[in-house]
Each structure stands twice: as C-alpha cells, then as structure tokens.
MDTraj code that builds the backbone (N, CA, C; nanometers):
import mdtraj as md
import numpy as np

residues = "MET THR LEU SER GLU ILE LEU VAL LEU LEU CYS ARG ILE ALA PHE LEU ALA PHE PHE TRP MET PHE ILE LEU LEU ALA ALA GLY VAL ILE ARG THR ASP ILE PHE GLY GLU LYS VAL ASP ALA ASP GLY ARG THR VAL ARG GLN GLY ARG LEU GLY MET ILE ARG ARG ARG ARG GLU ALA ARG SER LYS THR PRO VAL ALA ARG HIS LEU VAL VAL THR GLU GLY ARG SER ARG GLY ALA VAL TYR PRO LEU GLU GLY THR MET PRO ILE GLY ARG ALA SER SER ALA THR VAL GLN ILE ASP ASP ASP PHE ALA SER ALA ARG HIS ALA ARG ILE MET PRO GLY GLU LYS GLY THR TRP VAL VAL GLU ASP LEU ASP SER THR ASN GLY THR HIS VAL ASN ALA VAL GLN VAL THR GLN ALA THR THR VAL GLY PRO GLY ASP VAL ILE ARG ILE GLY ARG THR GLN LEU ARG LEU GLU ALA".split()
xyz = np.array([
    [-0.1295, 17.9842, -8.0288],
    [0.0091, 17.9530, -7.9955],
    [0.0970, 17.9872, -8.1154],
    [0.2071, 18.0509, -8.0824],
    [0.2995, 18.0861, -8.1890],
    [0.3994, 17.9723, -8.2084],
    [0.4744, 17.9843, -8.3144],
    [0.5734, 17.8816, -8.3474],
    [0.6803, 17.8698, -8.2389],
    [0.7248, 17.9798, -8.1819],
    [0.8272, 17.9756, -8.0762],
    [0.7747, 17.9078, -7.9509],
    [0.6462, 17.9298, -7.9179],
    [0.5887, 17.8631, -7.8017],
    [0.5792, 17.7122, -7.8238],
    [0.5474, 17.6708, -7.9455],
    [0.5399, 17.5276, -7.9790],
    [0.6794, 17.4639, -7.9673],
    [0.7805, 17.5336, -8.0163],
    [0.9176, 17.4816, -8.0079],
    [0.9632, 17.4682, -7.8629],
    [0.9303, 17.5675, -7.7790],
    [0.9665, 17.5604, -7.6377],
    [0.8954, 17.4430, -7.5711],
    [0.7679, 17.4222, -7.6031],
    [0.6920, 17.3111, -7.5472],
    [0.7519, 17.1768, -7.5915],
    [0.7906, 17.1620, -7.7183],
    [0.8528, 17.0386, -7.7684],
    [0.9884, 17.0141, -7.7013],
    [1.0630, 17.1211, -7.6792],
    [1.1926, 17.1061, -7.6103],
    [1.1727, 17.0589, -7.4669],
    [1.0721, 17.1133, -7.3986],
    [1.0440, 17.0703, -7.2618],
    [1.0029, 16.9228, -7.2577],
    [0.9186, 16.8819, -7.3514],
    [0.8738, 16.7418, -7.3569],
    [0.9931, 16.6500, -7.3868],
    [1.0803, 16.6894, -7.4808],
    [1.1988, 16.6090, -7.5141],
    [1.2916, 16.5988, -7.3928],
    [1.3098, 16.7107, -7.3216],
    [1.3947, 16.7096, -7.2029],
    [1.3390, 16.6144, -7.0972],
    [1.2096, 16.6212, -7.0725],
    [1.1474, 16.5321, -6.9745],
    [1.1592, 16.3858, -7.0168],
    [1.1435, 16.3570, -7.1467],
    [1.1557, 16.2188, -7.1959],
    [1.2983, 16.1663, -7.1730],
    [1.3986, 16.2468, -7.2070],
    [1.5373, 16.2048, -7.1859],
    [1.5689, 16.1906, -7.0377],
    [1.5156, 16.2816, -6.9551],
    [1.5370, 16.2749, -6.8114],
    [1.4823, 16.1439, -6.7548],
    [1.3594, 16.1063, -6.7923],
    [1.2997, 15.9829, -6.7416],
    [1.3695, 15.8595, -6.7983],
    [1.4186, 15.8649, -6.9211],
    [1.4975, 15.7519, -6.9747],
    [1.6244, 15.7330, -6.8921],
    [1.6899, 15.8435, -6.8565],
    [1.8101, 15.8360, -6.7735],
    [1.7790, 15.7744, -6.6381],
    [1.6701, 15.8196, -6.5762],
    [1.6305, 15.7670, -6.4447],
    [1.6043, 15.6164, -6.4545],
    [1.5329, 15.5704, -6.5557],
    [1.5020, 15.4281, -6.5713],
    [1.6274, 15.3454, -6.5980],
    [1.7184, 15.3963, -6.6809],
    [1.8440, 15.3243, -6.7061],
    [1.9277, 15.3136, -6.5787],
    [1.9357, 15.4227, -6.5026],
    [2.0121, 15.4211, -6.3772],
    [1.9505, 15.3216, -6.2794],
    [1.8170, 15.3185, -6.2711],
    [1.7504, 15.2238, -6.1820],
    [1.7790, 15.0796, -6.2245],
    [1.7839, 15.0533, -6.3552],
    [1.8160, 14.9187, -6.4039],
    [1.9573, 14.8758, -6.3665],
    [2.0522, 14.9682, -6.3779],
    [2.1908, 14.9370, -6.3415],
    [2.2012, 14.9092, -6.1922],
    [2.1357, 14.9904, -6.1125],
    [2.1396, 14.9707, -5.9675],
    [2.0757, 14.8372, -5.9302],
    [1.9630, 14.8034, -5.9942],
    [1.8967, 14.6753, -5.9666],
    [1.9891, 14.5583, -6.0015],
    [2.0567, 14.5667, -6.1150],
    [2.1482, 14.4599, -6.1551],
    [2.2637, 14.4476, -6.0565],
    [2.3169, 14.5603, -6.0104],
    [2.4258, 14.5570, -5.9126],
    [2.3813, 14.4944, -5.7804],
    [2.2608, 14.5230, -5.7390],
    [2.2138, 14.4737, -5.6101],
    [2.1736, 14.3263, -5.6164],
    [2.0972, 14.2885, -5.7177],
    [2.0403, 14.1543, -5.7213],
    [2.1212, 14.0535, -5.8009],
    [2.2280, 14.0951, -5.8652],
    [2.3132, 14.0004, -5.9359],
    [2.2637, 13.9691, -6.0751],
    [2.2948, 13.8479, -6.1199],
    [2.2672, 13.8122, -6.2583],
    [2.1211, 13.7767, -6.2809],
    [2.0797, 13.7954, -6.4056],
    [1.9440, 13.7623, -6.4461],
    [1.9555, 13.6474, -6.5453],
    [1.8758, 13.5427, -6.5257],
    [1.8833, 13.4248, -6.6112],
    [1.7532, 13.4129, -6.6890],
    [1.7658, 13.3894, -6.8235],
    [1.6452, 13.3749, -6.9045],
    [1.5917, 13.2317, -6.8972],
    [1.4861, 13.2045, -6.9719],
    [1.4194, 13.0738, -6.9652],
    [1.5095, 12.9596, -7.0103],
    [1.6085, 12.9875, -7.0969],
    [1.7001, 12.8834, -7.1455],
    [1.8139, 12.8559, -7.0489],
    [1.8218, 12.9308, -6.9403],
    [1.9277, 12.9111, -6.8425],
    [2.0531, 12.9905, -6.8723],
    [2.0480, 13.0794, -6.9727],
    [2.1645, 13.1612, -7.0066],
    [2.1648, 13.2890, -6.9245],
    [2.2842, 13.3348, -6.8893],
    [2.2969, 13.4578, -6.8125],
    [2.2733, 13.5759, -6.9049],
    [2.1802, 13.6627, -6.8665],
    [2.1503, 13.7802, -6.9464],
    [2.2373, 13.8966, -6.9018],
    [2.2400, 13.9234, -6.7721],
    [2.3235, 14.0295, -6.7154],
    [2.3959, 13.9747, -6.5944],
    [2.5116, 14.0289, -6.5711],
    [2.5867, 13.9864, -6.4539],
    [2.6091, 14.1066, -6.3652],
    [2.5591, 14.0994, -6.2449],
    [2.5751, 14.2095, -6.1508],
    [2.6960, 14.1892, -6.0627],
    [2.7226, 14.2858, -5.9813],
    [2.8388, 14.2829, -5.8929],
    [2.8317, 14.1675, -5.7934],
    [2.7142, 14.1444, -5.7337],
    [2.7016, 14.0350, -5.6369],
    [2.7209, 13.8997, -5.7040],
    [2.6710, 13.8849, -5.8268],
    [2.6900, 13.7600, -5.9004],
    [2.8367, 13.7352, -5.9306],
    [2.9098, 13.8406, -5.9660],
    [3.0526, 13.8255, -5.9943],
    [3.1282, 13.7855, -5.8684],
    [3.0928, 13.8444, -5.7543],
    [3.1594, 13.8107, -5.6281],
    [3.1350, 13.6639, -5.5945],
    [3.0102, 13.6176, -5.6135],
    [2.9779, 13.4776, -5.5864],
    [3.0598, 13.3843, -5.6754],
    [3.0686, 13.4168, -5.8046],
    [3.1442, 13.3307, -5.8977],
    [3.2925, 13.3285, -5.8631],
    [3.3482, 13.4424, -5.8206],
    [3.4897, 13.4457, -5.7823],
    [3.5156, 13.3563, -5.6618],
    [3.4256, 13.3618, -5.5627],
    [3.4418, 13.2764, -5.4445],
    [3.4350, 13.1295, -5.4838],
    [3.3413, 13.0938, -5.5714],
    [3.3294, 12.9543, -5.6152],
    [3.4543, 12.9117, -5.6908],
    [3.5076, 12.9998, -5.7758],
    [3.6271, 12.9649, -5.8525],
    [3.7469, 12.9447, -5.7606],
    [3.7602, 13.0301, -5.6576],
    [3.8719, 13.0149, -5.5637],
    [3.8642, 12.8838, -5.4884],
    [3.7434, 12.8435, -5.4513],
    [3.7304, 12.7207, -5.3737],
    [3.7569, 12.5973, -5.4588],
    [3.7453, 12.6079, -5.5917],
    [3.7671, 12.4940, -5.6797],
    [3.9076, 12.4928, -5.7403],
    [3.9893, 12.5950, -5.7117],
    [4.1238, 12.6028, -5.7667],
    [4.2103, 12.4936, -5.7056],
    [4.2753, 12.4096, -5.7911],
    [4.3609, 12.3052, -5.7359],
    [4.4843, 12.3657, -5.6684],
    [4.5321, 12.2986, -5.5672],
    [4.6488, 12.3435, -5.4915],
    [4.7639, 12.2485, -5.5200],
    [4.8814, 12.3046, -5.5513],
    [4.9993, 12.2231, -5.5768],
    [5.0458, 12.1587, -5.4468],
    [5.0748, 12.0293, -5.4527],
    [5.1177, 11.9570, -5.3333],
    [5.2543, 11.8901, -5.3508],
    [5.3005, 11.8776, -5.4756],
    [5.4282, 11.8104, -5.5026],
    [5.5082, 11.8887, -5.6059],
    [5.6380, 11.8735, -5.5969],
    [5.7312, 11.9280, -5.6943],
    [5.7986, 11.8085, -5.7586],
    [5.7800, 11.7914, -5.8900],
    [5.8295, 11.6737, -5.9614],
    [5.9384, 11.7162, -6.0586],
    [6.0514, 11.6463, -6.0572],
    [6.1597, 11.6733, -6.1513],
    [6.1248, 11.6019, -6.2820],
    [6.1031, 11.6800, -6.3897],
    [6.0614, 11.6218, -6.5174],
    [6.1757, 11.6121, -6.6178],
    [6.2805, 11.6927, -6.6014],
    [6.3980, 11.6872, -6.6888],
    [6.5227, 11.7051, -6.6038],
    [6.6294, 11.6378, -6.6419],
    [6.7552, 11.6505, -6.5701],
    [6.7981, 11.5176, -6.5101],
    [6.9124, 11.5189, -6.4400],
    [6.9691, 11.3955, -6.3846],
    [6.8825, 11.3342, -6.2754],
    [6.8053, 11.4153, -6.2044],
    [6.7197, 11.3647, -6.0961],
    [6.5778, 11.3370, -6.1446],
    [6.5617, 11.3178, -6.2735],
    [6.4285, 11.2981, -6.3329],
    [6.3490, 11.1907, -6.2579],
    [6.2236, 11.2250, -6.2272],
    [6.1366, 11.1316, -6.1573],
    [6.1303, 11.1542, -6.0080],
    [6.2213, 11.2346, -5.9534],
    [6.2190, 11.2625, -5.8092],
    [6.0963, 11.3474, -5.7756],
    [6.0337, 11.3158, -5.6637],
    [5.9135, 11.3879, -5.6199],
    [5.9386, 11.4434, -5.4799],
    [5.9113, 11.5722, -5.4630],
    [5.9298, 11.6382, -5.3336],
    [5.7948, 11.6929, -5.2870],
    [5.7497, 11.6534, -5.1676],
    [5.6252, 11.7125, -5.1168],
    [5.6495, 11.8596, -5.0809],
    [5.5583, 11.9466, -5.1201],
    [5.5723, 12.0891, -5.0921],
    [5.5316, 12.1169, -4.9478],
    [5.6264, 12.1681, -4.8708],
    [5.5989, 12.2025, -4.7311],
    [5.7006, 12.3057, -4.6853],
    [5.6520, 12.4179, -4.6363],
    [5.7387, 12.5238, -4.5862],
    [5.8289, 12.5823, -4.6932],
    [5.9307, 12.6555, -4.6494],
    [6.0272, 12.7136, -4.7421],
    [6.1284, 12.6071, -4.7812],
    [6.1453, 12.5878, -4.9129],
    [6.2320, 12.4813, -4.9639],
    [6.3413, 12.5403, -5.0529],
    [6.4675, 12.5424, -5.0030],
    [6.5783, 12.5871, -5.0879],
    [6.6033, 12.4860, -5.2002],
    [6.6388, 12.5371, -5.3183],
    [6.6664, 12.4526, -5.4341],
    [6.8079, 12.4842, -5.4819],
    [6.8884, 12.3798, -5.5037],
    [7.0235, 12.4007, -5.5550],
    [7.1099, 12.2773, -5.5399],
    [7.2428, 12.2956, -5.5626],
    [7.3370, 12.1829, -5.5553],
    [7.3864, 12.1561, -5.4149],
    [7.3682, 12.2489, -5.3222],
    [7.4193, 12.2335, -5.1854],
    [7.3532, 12.1154, -5.1153],
    [7.4291, 12.0520, -5.0270],
    [7.3736, 11.9381, -4.9537],
    [7.2664, 11.9832, -4.8545],
    [7.2653, 12.1106, -4.8205],
    [7.1646, 12.1623, -4.7274],
    [7.0322, 12.1963, -4.7979],
    [7.0301, 12.1924, -4.9315],
    [6.9085, 12.2257, -5.0066],
    [6.8041, 12.1154, -4.9890],
    [6.6800, 12.1544, -4.9715],
    [6.5719, 12.0565, -4.9601],
    [6.5534, 11.9842, -5.0926],
    [6.5580, 12.0602, -5.2026],
    [6.5492, 12.0020, -5.3371],
    [6.6897, 12.0092, -5.3958],
    [6.7613, 11.8948, -5.3886],
    [6.8979, 11.8903, -5.4394],
    [6.8968, 11.8599, -5.5886],
    [6.9703, 11.9440, -5.6629],
    [6.9760, 11.9301, -5.8083],
    [7.1189, 11.8973, -5.8469],
    [7.1354, 11.7896, -5.9218],
    [7.2664, 11.7514, -5.9740],
    [7.2774, 11.8089, -6.1151],
    [7.3105, 11.9395, -6.1219],
    [7.3146, 12.0109, -6.2492],
    [7.4309, 12.1088, -6.2448],
    [7.5206, 12.1017, -6.3445],
    [7.6372, 12.1893, -6.3489],
    [7.5991, 12.3363, -6.3671],
    [7.4802, 12.3630, -6.4194],
    [7.4371, 12.5001, -6.4447],
    [7.3554, 12.5580, -6.3295],
    [7.3418, 12.4849, -6.2194],
    [7.2694, 12.5321, -6.1013],
    [7.3688, 12.5793, -5.9965],
    [7.3329, 12.6825, -5.9233],
    [7.4158, 12.7329, -5.8139],
    [7.3917, 12.6477, -5.6891],
    [7.4809, 12.6604, -5.5914],
    [7.4644, 12.5853, -5.4668],
    [7.3342, 12.6270, -5.3986],
    [7.3092, 12.7564, -5.3911],
    [7.1809, 12.8098, -5.3397],
    [7.1184, 12.8855, -5.4558],
    [7.0463, 12.8170, -5.5391],
    [6.9974, 12.8730, -5.6650],
    [6.8649, 12.9482, -5.6484],
    [6.7671, 12.8846, -5.5871],
    [6.6327, 12.9440, -5.5720],
    [6.5664, 12.8853, -5.4495],
    [6.4483, 12.9362, -5.4216],
    [6.3692, 12.8752, -5.3152],
    [6.2227, 12.8870, -5.3530],
    [6.1459, 12.7913, -5.3016],
    [6.0015, 12.7926, -5.3203],
    [5.9399, 12.7945, -5.1816],
    [5.8420, 12.8828, -5.1647],
    [5.7824, 12.8995, -5.0326],
    [5.6324, 12.9208, -5.0454],
    [5.5586, 12.8960, -4.9373],
    [5.4138, 12.9136, -4.9430],
    [5.3763, 13.0594, -4.9655],
    [5.2734, 13.0793, -5.0480],
    [5.2204, 13.2133, -5.0717],
    [5.0853, 13.2264, -5.0043],
    [5.0017, 13.3107, -5.0599],
    [4.8691, 13.3337, -5.0030],
    [4.7692, 13.2301, -5.0528],
    [4.6821, 13.1839, -4.9662],
    [4.5684, 13.0989, -4.9986],
    [4.6047, 12.9777, -5.0842],
    [4.7026, 12.9026, -5.0413],
    [4.7366, 12.7780, -5.1086],
    [4.8253, 12.7915, -5.2301],
    [4.8746, 12.9098, -5.2594],
    [4.9651, 12.9274, -5.3729],
    [5.1093, 12.9095, -5.3260],
    [5.1997, 12.9027, -5.4216],
    [5.3422, 12.8924, -5.3919],
    [5.4147, 13.0034, -5.4645],
    [5.5275, 13.0456, -5.4073],
    [5.6071, 13.1539, -5.4636],
    [5.7485, 13.1029, -5.4849],
    [5.8019, 13.1254, -5.6064],
    [5.9410, 13.0878, -5.6351],
    [6.0226, 13.2161, -5.6460],
    [6.1438, 13.2095, -5.5906],
    [6.2302, 13.3274, -5.5882],
    [6.3727, 13.2859, -5.6224],
    [6.4337, 13.3582, -5.7143],
    [6.5728, 13.3339, -5.7509],
    [6.6619, 13.3954, -5.6441],
    [6.7682, 13.3234, -5.6047],
    [6.8584, 13.3709, -5.4998],
    [6.9879, 13.4241, -5.5608],
    [6.9756, 13.5150, -5.6556],
    [7.0894, 13.5767, -5.7255],
    [7.1811, 13.4716, -5.7874],
    [7.1211, 13.3739, -5.8521],
    [7.1989, 13.2679, -5.9152],
    [7.2677, 13.3197, -6.0416],
    [7.3694, 13.2473, -6.0857],
    [7.4452, 13.2874, -6.2036],
    [7.3622, 13.2749, -6.3315],
    [7.2931, 13.1627, -6.3483],
    [7.2202, 13.1367, -6.4730],
    [7.0717, 13.1688, -6.4659],
    [7.0218, 13.2112, -6.3522],
    [6.8829, 13.2523, -6.3404],
    [6.7862, 13.1363, -6.3227],
    [6.6654, 13.1709, -6.2861],
    [6.5560, 13.0757, -6.2676],
    [6.4449, 13.1166, -6.3623],
    [6.3845, 13.0178, -6.4296],
    [6.2792, 13.0461, -6.5264],
    [6.1498, 12.9771, -6.4844],
    [6.0386, 13.0472, -6.4985],
    [5.9059, 12.9901, -6.4749],
    [5.8303, 12.9979, -6.6066],
    [5.7922, 12.8818, -6.6582],
    [5.7221, 12.8734, -6.7865],
    [5.7971, 12.9508, -6.8948],
    [5.9280, 12.9297, -6.9018],
    [6.0181, 12.9860, -7.0030],
    [6.0405, 13.1367, -6.9885],
    [6.0010, 13.1970, -6.8778],
    [6.0240, 13.3391, -6.8528],
    [6.1153, 13.3523, -6.7318],
    [6.2249, 13.4287, -6.7481],
    [6.3193, 13.4439, -6.6374],
    [6.2564, 13.5225, -6.5232],
    [6.2782, 13.4723, -6.4021],
    [6.2234, 13.5327, -6.2809],
    [6.3192, 13.6403, -6.2329],
    [6.2665, 13.7618, -6.2128],
    [6.3484, 13.8710, -6.1597],
    [6.3036, 13.9104, -6.0196],
    [6.1874, 13.8603, -5.9792],
    [6.1346, 13.8862, -5.8454],
    [6.0517, 13.7657, -5.8034],
    [6.0070, 13.7648, -5.6798],
    [5.9249, 13.6536, -5.6308],
    [5.8025, 13.6393, -5.7211],
    [5.7779, 13.5168, -5.7696],
    [5.6715, 13.4912, -5.8665],
    [5.5798, 13.3806, -5.8154],
    [5.4499, 13.4028, -5.8236],
    [5.3518, 13.3031, -5.7805],
    [5.3429, 13.1923, -5.8843],
    [5.3434, 13.0677, -5.8371],
    [5.3316, 12.9515, -5.9251],
    [5.2230, 12.8596, -5.8710],
    [5.1701, 12.7757, -5.9591],
    [5.0652, 12.6831, -5.9197],
    [5.0754, 12.5541, -5.9978],
    [4.9769, 12.4664, -5.9842],
    [4.9806, 12.3370, -6.0526],
    [4.9990, 12.3534, -6.2034],
    [5.0918, 12.2753, -6.2588],
    [5.1180, 12.2793, -6.4027],
    [5.2304, 12.3725, -6.4417],
    [5.2702, 12.4651, -6.3547],
    [5.3792, 12.5566, -6.3876],
    [5.5119, 12.4819, -6.3846],
    [5.6009, 12.5204, -6.4776],
    [5.7317, 12.4552, -6.4895],
    [5.8400, 12.5535, -6.4472],
    [5.9250, 12.5081, -6.3549],
    [6.0390, 12.5869, -6.3084],
    [6.1634, 12.5248, -6.3699],
    [6.2435, 12.6079, -6.4398],
    [6.3665, 12.5555, -6.4997],
    [6.4848, 12.6197, -6.4306],
    [6.5758, 12.5326, -6.3818],
    [6.7000, 12.5738, -6.3182],
    [6.8103, 12.5004, -6.3911],
    [6.8908, 12.5744, -6.4669],
    [6.9930, 12.5105, -6.5506],
    [6.9254, 12.4212, -6.6540],
    [6.9633, 12.2934, -6.6557],
    [6.9017, 12.1964, -6.7479],
    [6.7913, 12.1156, -6.6795],
    [6.7652, 12.1469, -6.5541],
    [6.6661, 12.0716, -6.4760],
    [6.5325, 12.1436, -6.4802],
    [6.4259, 12.0659, -6.5028],
    [6.2913, 12.1221, -6.5007],
    [6.2109, 12.0567, -6.3901],
    [6.1393, 12.1410, -6.3164],
    [6.0543, 12.0935, -6.2065],
    [5.9119, 12.1401, -6.2351],
    [5.8148, 12.0549, -6.2120],
    [5.6747, 12.0906, -6.2352],
    [5.5965, 12.0772, -6.1051],
    [5.5100, 12.1758, -6.0781],
    [5.4222, 12.1671, -5.9627],
    [5.3003, 12.0858, -5.9990],
    [5.2633, 11.9914, -5.9114],
    [5.1473, 11.9062, -5.9371],
    [5.0568, 11.9032, -5.8151],
    [4.9291, 11.8859, -5.8414],
    [4.8283, 11.8812, -5.7346],
    [4.8320, 11.7466, -5.6655],
])
top = md.Topology()
chain = top.add_chain()
for i, resn in enumerate(residues, 1):
    res = top.add_residue(resn, chain, resSeq=i)
    for name in ("N", "CA", "C"):
        top.add_atom(name, md.element.get_by_symbol(name[0]), res)
traj = md.Trajectory(xyz[None], top)
C-alpha cells in the first residue's frame, strides 16, 4: 500500500465515523422530542423535549390565577371593590360601571373587558391624560391580570384574584 492509498483509507474511515456520529446525535434529538424529558436518579430534569414542554405549559395555564375583582387602591374612592364581569367602562360619567371621582379622569376614560382564557384587557378610550398599566402608558388594548395596577389620573386600580 502506498501513502496515498493509506490517506484515502483514513479519510473514508473518518467520513464514516462522522457520518455515524451525526446519525446517533439526530436519533437522540428525535427521541428527546418524542418522549419528552429525561429525569436522573436525583429527580432533576436532564433534557426537556417538546412533549414535556407542552405538558408543563398546560399545567402552568391551569394554575394561573384569574382576576375576579378590581380594587381602588389610591384616590378618592379608595377601598371600593368592583367584581369583574363583562365590559366595564371606567370614568367620571354616571353611566360608567367603575365611577372615578378624579379631576384628571375623562367622563369615558377607559374600559376593561374579558380577554382570552380568563384574562382581562384594558383599553384607553382616547382620554386626555391617558391610561397607565404598571406605570406604562397604554396605546392599544393591553392584557392585564392579578396584581397589575391601572392608573387613571390620580386613581389607581389593582386587579385581584
């Protein structure tokens, strides 16, 4: 055997070794995707597959608390509690479900309405001073949940479970 034949043989062997390593790695990824997470003897997750992630997301969604009340935490109506149900206009108008006695609130300032899967959505109704959720001004319909603070003028409202 000449030196060139030996080099060609070594290249073929190296190519086959890399090819089989690729096949084994691909099979491992596919197995993890199909069968989900692998747990070691200590109970720690070693790998997380796609099915395991889907299961955890479903469990997390089912345990997510749902806001059921709107509580006024700052302002003249402090302590008022409104049960969340349907679309609720917020403002100074007597027709508003959540009436706010605040000089910086518009008559029809904002509204809160049910969103998807137990969430709530707050929307500013082109008010003069704007609506803020967790200190960020709302420019479009924004999803809110338990613990989020809505500020309208000097009045703050918190969603609670």
